N, C-alpha and C positions, 0 to 999 in steps of 0.2 A: 460255088460249083463252077467247075471249068467246063465250058461248052454249053450246049442247050439241054433243057430238061425241066424238071420240077423239083422244088424244095418243099418238103412236107414236115409239119408238126403232127405227130401221130401219137395215139394212145395204144400202148402195148397191152397184151392180155394180162400182164401182171399189174396193170394199173399205173405203170410208169410212162412218162412222156419221153419221146425220142424225136430227133431230127434226122430225116433221111433224104436221100436224093434218088430220083428215078429219071430214066430217059425214055424216049419214045412214048408208047401208050401204057407203060407199066403203072399200075395203081396199087397202093399199099393194101387195099382191101383183099387183093389176091394173096397177100402174105399174112392175112389174119390180123391186120392192123386197122385201127379206126382213124381215118383222117380227121384232123381238127382244123388245120389251116394249111393252105398251099400257096406257093408263089410260082407262077409260070415264068420261067426264065428263058423260054424260047424267044428268039428274036422277033417273031411275029407279034408277041405280046406287047412289045415296047418300041419297035423300030420307028413307027410313024411319028410318035411323040418325042422319042429320045434318041433316035438314030443309034449310034453305037455307044451311048452313055448308059450302060447297064447300071452302074452304081447310082446314078440319079433316079432311074426307074425304081430301084429297090428302096431308096430313101423315101420316095413318094408313096410307095406301097405301104410302108409302115405308118404313114400319116392317115390312111383311109380305113384302117382295120377297126371294126366295131368289136371291141373286146368283150362286150356283153354277149354277143352272138357266139364268140369263141368259148366263153365261159359256159354257156348253155350246152355246147356240144360235149363238154366233159360230163 
């Protein structure tokens, strides 16, 4: 994602998974999608710990996901 916003793993009404991006306060629920996982890529989410190193923040994000929780959301 270029810029700030959110990256989402969502479940579509046809039962398929999709990855989408939103900005500002847009939420996939408004589009009839079920959020399964999200990554906040606004600078406020990572700047204190990672400064401008967004890739390092995202790498650390993948290490803390509880996949059992994500599985239960399906």
